Every structure is written in C-alpha cells, then in structure tokens.
C-alpha positions as CSV (number, residue, x, y, z in Angstrom):
1,M,-0.1,-0.2,0.0
2,H,1.4,3.3,-1.1
3,G,1.9,5.9,2.0
4,S,1.8,9.0,-0.2
5,D,-1.7,9.3,-0.4
6,T,-1.4,10.5,3.2
7,D,1.7,12.6,2.8
8,H,1.4,16.1,4.3
9,L,1.5,18.8,1.4
10,G,1.6,21.8,3.7
11,P,-1.3,24.2,4.2
12,F,-2.5,24.5,0.5
13,P,-5.3,22.6,-1.1
14,N,-4.5,19.5,-2.8
15,A,-5.8,17.2,-5.4
16,T,-5.7,13.5,-6.7
17,G,-3.4,14.9,-9.7
18,L,-5.3,13.2,-12.4
19,M,-5.3,16.2,-14.6
20,A,-1.7,16.7,-14.0
21,R,-1.0,13.1,-15.0
22,L,-3.3,13.3,-18.1
23,A,-1.3,16.5,-19.1
24,Y,2.1,14.6,-18.3
25,L,1.1,11.9,-20.9
26,R,-0.1,14.1,-23.5
27,A,3.3,16.2,-23.5
28,K,5.2,13.0,-23.3
29,E,3.6,11.6,-26.3
30,K,4.5,14.9,-28.3
31,G,8.1,14.5,-27.1
32,V,8.2,17.5,-24.8
33,D,10.9,17.5,-22.0
34,V,8.2,17.0,-19.3
35,E,10.6,16.8,-16.4
36,V,11.7,20.3,-16.8
37,L,7.8,21.5,-16.7
38,L,7.1,19.1,-13.6
39,R,10.0,21.1,-12.0
40,D,9.0,24.5,-12.9
41,A,5.6,23.7,-11.5
42,G,6.8,22.4,-8.3
43,L,5.7,18.7,-8.9
44,T,8.0,15.6,-9.0
45,P,8.3,12.3,-11.2
46,R,7.1,10.4,-8.3
47,Q,3.7,12.4,-7.8
48,I,3.0,11.6,-11.5
49,D,4.1,7.9,-11.4
50,D,2.2,7.0,-8.3
51,P,-1.6,7.2,-8.9
52,G,-2.0,7.5,-5.0
53,A,0.0,10.8,-4.5
54,R,-1.5,14.0,-4.4
55,V,-0.4,17.0,-5.6
56,E,-1.1,20.5,-4.6
57,V,-3.8,22.4,-6.7
58,K,-1.8,25.4,-7.3
59,S,1.1,23.3,-8.8
60,Q,-1.4,21.3,-11.0
61,I,-2.9,24.4,-12.2
62,R,0.6,25.7,-13.2
63,F,1.6,22.4,-14.9
64,L,-1.4,22.5,-17.2
65,D,-0.8,25.9,-18.2
66,L,2.9,25.1,-18.9
67,V,1.9,22.1,-21.0
68,A,-0.5,24.0,-22.8
69,T,2.0,26.7,-23.7
70,K,4.5,24.1,-24.8
71,L,2.1,22.2,-26.9
72,N,0.5,25.4,-28.3
73,D,-3.1,24.0,-27.3
74,E,-5.0,26.8,-25.9
75,L,-7.9,24.4,-25.1
76,L,-5.7,21.9,-23.3
77,G,-8.1,21.1,-20.5
78,F,-11.0,21.2,-22.5
79,H,-9.3,18.5,-24.9
80,L,-7.9,16.5,-22.1
81,A,-11.4,15.9,-20.5
82,Q,-12.8,14.5,-23.5
83,G,-10.3,11.6,-24.0
84,F,-9.7,9.7,-20.7
85,D,-11.5,6.9,-19.0
86,L,-13.9,8.6,-16.4
87,R,-13.3,5.4,-14.1
88,A,-10.0,6.9,-13.5
89,M,-11.6,9.2,-11.1
90,G,-11.7,6.5,-8.5
91,L,-14.5,6.6,-5.7
92,L,-16.1,9.7,-7.0
93,Y,-17.0,8.1,-10.1
94,Y,-18.3,4.9,-8.6
95,V,-20.6,6.6,-6.1
96,L,-22.2,8.5,-8.8
97,A,-22.5,5.8,-11.1
98,S,-24.3,3.5,-8.6
99,S,-26.8,6.5,-7.7
100,D,-30.5,5.9,-8.8
101,L,-31.5,9.3,-10.5
102,L,-29.2,11.9,-12.2
103,D,-30.0,14.6,-9.6
104,E,-28.8,12.3,-6.8
105,A,-25.9,11.5,-8.6
106,L,-25.2,15.2,-9.1
107,R,-25.8,16.1,-5.4
108,R,-23.5,13.5,-4.2
109,G,-21.0,14.5,-6.7
110,V,-21.2,18.2,-5.2
111,R,-20.9,16.9,-1.6
112,Y,-17.8,14.6,-2.3
113,S,-15.9,16.6,-5.1
114,T,-13.4,17.8,-2.4
115,I,-12.0,14.1,-2.2
116,V,-10.8,14.9,-5.8
117,N,-9.8,18.5,-5.4
118,E,-9.8,20.5,-2.2
119,G,-9.6,24.0,-4.2
120,L,-12.8,23.4,-5.6
121,A,-16.1,23.9,-3.6
122,L,-19.1,23.1,-5.6
123,K,-22.6,24.1,-4.8
124,Y,-25.8,22.6,-6.0
125,R,-29.1,24.5,-6.4
126,E,-32.5,24.3,-8.1
127,D,-34.2,27.3,-9.0
128,E,-35.1,27.5,-13.0
129,G,-32.9,24.3,-13.6
130,I,-30.2,22.5,-11.8
131,T,-27.3,24.7,-11.4
132,I,-23.8,23.6,-10.5
133,N,-21.6,26.4,-9.1
134,F,-17.7,26.3,-8.7
135,N,-15.8,28.1,-6.2
136,Y,-12.1,28.3,-5.5
137,V,-10.9,27.6,-2.1
138,G,-7.3,28.5,-0.8
139,V,-6.2,28.9,-4.6
140,A,-6.4,31.9,-6.7
141,R,-9.1,31.6,-9.4
142,H,-7.4,34.2,-11.8
143,L,-4.6,32.1,-13.3
144,D,-6.5,29.0,-14.0
145,R,-8.3,28.0,-17.3
146,H,-7.4,24.4,-18.1
147,Q,-8.5,22.9,-14.8
148,I,-11.8,24.8,-14.5
149,E,-12.5,23.9,-18.3
150,C,-11.4,20.1,-17.7
151,T,-13.7,20.0,-14.7
152,M,-16.8,21.2,-16.5
153,V,-16.3,19.1,-19.6
154,T,-15.9,15.9,-17.4
155,L,-19.1,16.5,-15.4
156,V,-21.1,16.9,-18.5
157,R,-19.3,13.7,-20.0
158,M,-20.2,12.0,-16.8
159,C,-23.9,13.0,-17.0
160,R,-24.2,11.8,-20.5
161,E,-22.5,8.3,-19.6
162,L,-24.3,7.8,-16.7
163,T,-27.8,8.3,-18.4
164,S,-26.6,7.1,-21.9
165,R,-28.0,10.3,-23.2
166,R,-26.6,13.0,-25.3
167,L,-27.5,15.8,-22.7
168,S,-26.9,19.4,-23.4
169,A,-26.3,21.9,-20.9
170,A,-28.8,25.2,-20.7
171,R,-26.3,27.5,-19.6
172,V,-22.3,27.6,-19.0
173,S,-20.4,30.5,-17.8
174,L,-16.6,30.8,-16.9
175,T,-15.1,34.0,-15.0
176,H,-12.0,33.8,-17.2
177,R,-11.7,35.5,-20.8
178,R,-11.2,33.7,-23.9
179,R,-11.4,34.6,-27.4
180,G,-10.8,31.1,-29.2
181,G,-12.7,27.9,-29.0
182,A,-16.3,29.2,-29.0
183,T,-17.4,26.9,-31.7
184,E,-15.7,23.8,-30.1
185,F,-17.3,24.9,-26.7
186,K,-20.8,25.4,-27.9
187,S,-20.5,22.1,-30.1
188,F,-19.7,19.9,-27.0
189,F,-21.9,21.8,-24.3
190,G,-24.8,22.1,-26.8
191,C,-25.2,25.9,-25.8
192,D,-23.3,29.3,-25.9
193,V,-20.8,29.5,-23.4
194,T,-20.3,33.1,-21.6
195,F,-16.5,34.0,-21.0
196,G,-15.8,36.9,-18.4
197,A,-18.8,35.9,-16.4
198,A,-19.7,36.9,-12.7
199,L,-19.8,33.0,-11.6
200,D,-18.3,29.8,-13.0
201,E,-21.4,27.5,-13.1
202,I,-23.1,25.1,-15.2
203,A,-26.8,24.6,-15.7
204,F,-29.0,21.9,-17.0
205,P,-32.7,21.8,-17.4
206,T,-34.7,20.4,-14.3
207,S,-36.0,17.4,-16.2
208,V,-32.6,15.8,-16.7
209,G,-32.7,15.4,-13.0
210,K,-35.2,12.7,-13.2
211,L,-33.1,10.6,-15.5
212,S,-32.2,6.9,-14.6
213,I,-28.6,6.1,-14.0
214,V,-27.9,3.2,-16.2
215,G,-25.8,1.2,-13.7
216,A,-27.7,2.1,-10.5
217,D,-26.9,-0.2,-7.7
218,P,-28.6,1.0,-4.3
219,Y,-26.6,-1.6,-2.3
220,L,-23.3,-0.7,-3.6
221,N,-24.2,3.0,-3.5
222,Q,-24.7,2.8,0.3
223,L,-21.4,1.1,0.6
224,L,-19.7,3.6,-1.3
225,I,-21.3,6.7,0.3
226,R,-19.9,5.3,3.7
227,Y,-16.4,5.3,2.1
228,C,-16.8,8.9,0.6
229,E,-18.0,10.2,4.1
230,E,-14.9,8.7,5.7
231,A,-12.6,10.0,3.0
232,L,-14.4,13.5,3.5
233,A,-13.9,13.5,7.3
234,S,-10.2,12.9,6.8
235,R,-9.6,15.9,4.1
236,S,-8.6,18.9,6.0
237,T,-11.1,21.6,5.9
238,T,-8.8,24.6,7.2
239,R,-6.7,24.8,4.0
240,S,-7.6,28.3,3.2
241,S,-5.5,31.7,2.6
242,Y,-6.9,35.1,2.7
243,R,-4.5,36.0,0.0
244,S,-6.5,34.1,-2.6
245,S,-9.9,35.9,-1.7
246,V,-8.0,39.2,-2.1
247,E,-6.6,38.1,-5.3
248,S,-10.0,36.9,-6.6
249,A,-11.4,40.3,-5.7
250,I,-8.8,42.1,-7.4
251,A,-8.9,40.1,-10.8
252,V,-12.6,41.0,-11.2
253,L,-11.7,44.7,-10.5
254,L,-8.7,45.2,-12.7
255,P,-10.3,45.8,-16.2
256,H,-12.4,48.6,-14.6
257,G,-9.5,50.4,-12.9
258,K,-11.0,50.0,-9.6
259,A,-8.5,47.3,-7.9
260,Q,-7.7,49.8,-5.0
261,A,-7.6,48.6,-1.4
262,G,-10.7,50.5,-0.4
263,E,-12.8,49.1,-3.3
264,V,-11.3,45.4,-2.5
265,S,-12.1,45.7,1.0
266,R,-15.7,46.7,0.2
267,E,-16.1,43.6,-2.2
268,L,-14.9,41.3,0.7
269,G,-17.2,43.2,3.4
270,V,-14.1,44.6,5.7
271,S,-12.7,47.6,6.5
272,R,-9.1,48.7,5.0
273,R,-7.7,48.3,8.2
274,T,-9.0,44.8,8.8
275,L,-7.9,43.8,5.0
276,A,-4.2,45.1,6.0
277,R,-4.2,43.3,9.1
278,R,-5.2,40.1,7.6
279,L,-2.8,40.4,5.0
280,S,-0.1,41.2,7.4
281,S,-0.8,38.2,9.4
282,E,0.1,36.0,6.4
283,G,3.4,38.4,5.7
284,L,1.7,40.2,2.9
285,T,0.8,43.8,1.6
286,F,-2.0,44.9,-0.5
287,A,0.5,46.6,-2.9
288,D,2.7,43.3,-3.3
289,I,-0.4,41.2,-3.8
290,L,-1.7,43.7,-6.7
291,Q,1.9,44.0,-8.7
292,R,2.6,40.2,-8.2
293,L,-1.0,39.5,-9.7
294,K,-0.2,41.9,-12.6
295,F,2.7,40.4,-13.4
296,D,1.3,36.8,-13.4
297,L,-1.8,37.9,-15.5
298,A,0.3,39.9,-17.9
299,K,2.7,36.5,-18.4
300,R,-0.5,34.6,-18.9
301,D,-2.1,37.0,-21.5
302,L,1.1,37.7,-23.3
303,A,1.0,33.8,-24.3
304,D,-2.3,34.3,-25.7
305,E,-1.7,35.8,-29.2
306,T,-5.2,36.3,-29.8
307,L,-4.8,39.4,-27.2
308,S,-3.3,42.6,-28.3
309,I,-0.9,44.5,-26.1
310,S,-3.3,47.2,-25.6
311,E,-5.9,44.9,-24.7
312,I,-3.7,43.1,-22.0
313,A,-3.0,46.8,-20.8
314,W,-6.8,47.3,-20.4
315,L,-7.3,44.1,-18.6
316,L,-4.8,44.7,-16.5
317,G,-6.2,48.4,-15.4
318,Y,-3.7,50.5,-17.3
319,Q,-5.0,53.5,-19.3
320,D,-2.5,53.2,-21.9
321,V,0.1,51.0,-23.4
322,S,3.1,53.1,-22.2
323,A,2.0,52.8,-18.5
324,F,1.8,49.1,-18.9
325,T,5.0,48.9,-20.8
326,H,7.0,51.0,-18.2
327,A,5.4,48.6,-15.3
328,F,6.3,45.6,-17.2
329,K,9.9,46.7,-17.8
330,R,10.3,47.5,-14.1
331,W,9.2,44.0,-13.3
332,T,11.2,42.2,-15.9
333,G,13.8,44.4,-17.2
334,T,12.1,43.9,-20.9
335,T,9.0,45.0,-22.8
336,P,5.6,43.2,-23.3
337,R,6.5,42.7,-27.0
338,A,9.9,41.2,-26.1
339,M,8.6,38.9,-23.9
340,R,5.8,37.7,-26.4
341,Q,8.4,37.2,-28.9
342,A,10.5,35.1,-26.4
343,L,7.6,33.0,-25.6
344,G,6.8,32.4,-29.2
C-alpha cells in the first residue's frame, strides 16, 4: 500500500493529480521534456508515477498552463477531459455511477468533490434548472483556465455516460476570458458559453434530474457513500488563505481600473484596516499582491496571441500601453512585446 496518499503537502489545497497526469502523458507523447515542466510547476516524477500521490492544486494549475503553452494548445483542459476513461476518477465516479437518478448523482458529486480536489468547492441549487456553481478555496482563481474547463467538460461527460443520453447544458459561464474555441465549446456543451462572467457555473434543465442512471445499484451506493463520508472527514477543512480571496477580488476589478484597497475591502465586506491586518498576518501587503497579480496575469495573457498588447494593458487596469510597458519593464527588465516574442 502506498503511503503517499496521506503525505502532508502543507497548508495548501491538494488534489488527486489526475489532470496533471493526463497532461503529462499528452506532453510526453508529443516529445516534450516533461521533467523540466514538472520542476517548474513544483511537481515531482514520483507524484506523477504514483496514482495514489496527491499534488497541490496550485501546482496542477501551473503544470497544465505550462504544458498548454509548450504544446500550443489553448484548449488543453477542454481536450484532455474528452479522452480519458472516467473510471480513473476512482471512488467519486463509482458513487455517482451507482446512484439511482441523475439529480442524486449530481448532489453526491457536489458533496464529495473535495475528495478529488480540495481547491474547488461545488454548490448545487435548483431554481429555474439544476445549477452547479464552482468556487475556488485557498487557490487563486485568476490564473486557471485549463483545470476549470477540464472539470466542467468531465462533469458533462459523466452525465451523458451515466444516463446514456446526449445531454446538453442549458447554460455555461466561466469567469476567465477567452477568445478562441467558441465553436468547439458550443458544439460540446450544446449551448453558448459565456466567458468573463461573474460566476463559474453550469446549468441543466430541471427535467434531466429525473433521468435514471444506467448502472444504478442501491446496495453498492450505500457502501460507497460510507467510504466517501470517511474520506471527506479525513480531508482538511482548514486549507485556506486570505490572499486567494483578495486576489480573486482584485482580478474582477482590474479591467475597470478599480483595484484599490478601499474597493477590494468593500468587496470582501471588511474595513481597509482589517484587510491590511489579515494580509499582514500572512506576511503580505496589498501593494505586493496587486503587483504580483498583474505580473502573473501579464505573463499568461502575453502567451495568448489572440490578445493585443493594448487589450492586455486594459485588462490589467492601465489607461494606456505606455503605462503598462513601463510597469512591465520594471518587473522584468524587458518590454511586453519582447517577452511575447520570447514566448513564441
């Protein structure tokens, strides 16, 4: 029995690493020096080779991004989710597959999702349909595109496989921005996908909830639920960082030029003094977080050739390209255009 599944990874959320392993295999098939990318993402070959080893969610997000850039695949997460055997998800897959109805399966998927990924907290609600909302916990949302897209595609694949129906989503929204791939997304989900939205969520018509699961097994389901409850209880519920909440608030406000401490504190429902005190307890300042966030976003967006330099400047809250260029040179010693050429 592998001991790595219970390894302590520090105070950060961790995951089973399935997406990282899928990306690793894809890159290796293409002849990429994957070990270098693993090291840059803070991962080890042992974590990839051992299916029982868990990885930090932030490292998985980083690794997916590095592989996507290396393979020049802006839709890497979207593509990875469509080709793997869903049974590789392990316990979570089987508890859903043994449920009676799809709405039961979805509710259990939401409840036990942190067994697979502690950095994603899912919420289930029924209003004008069945909606699954995705919230990031202890991990910055702003740098992720591939993991969330892989997760949503996997969810839809799961619903289709469990019911043997070609189900379509009623609504899909993602908070990150994306230009390319609209046709592919619409073709897969069966509806338009909204990028740059206020929430990460996917909705289905209410009627799909009463669809029967093809492999329903109530006896097996009861047994697996007990295992899931035990696994859920063993997972840490304290892995959080105030920094990630601040970064998420800043990321939304940046394009509007309102990413100031006062505005962010209002978004978080605290005073500026409380904001500063909580960040100080983590050894941080608001200014440091803001500058680091802008730098990280700039590097990510420069790798996206569909975005012009002026558009990137606007997304980061700069009034003109010259202000963005000046700041970027201060961070890196080079210009945004030179960095884009180097990334290409």
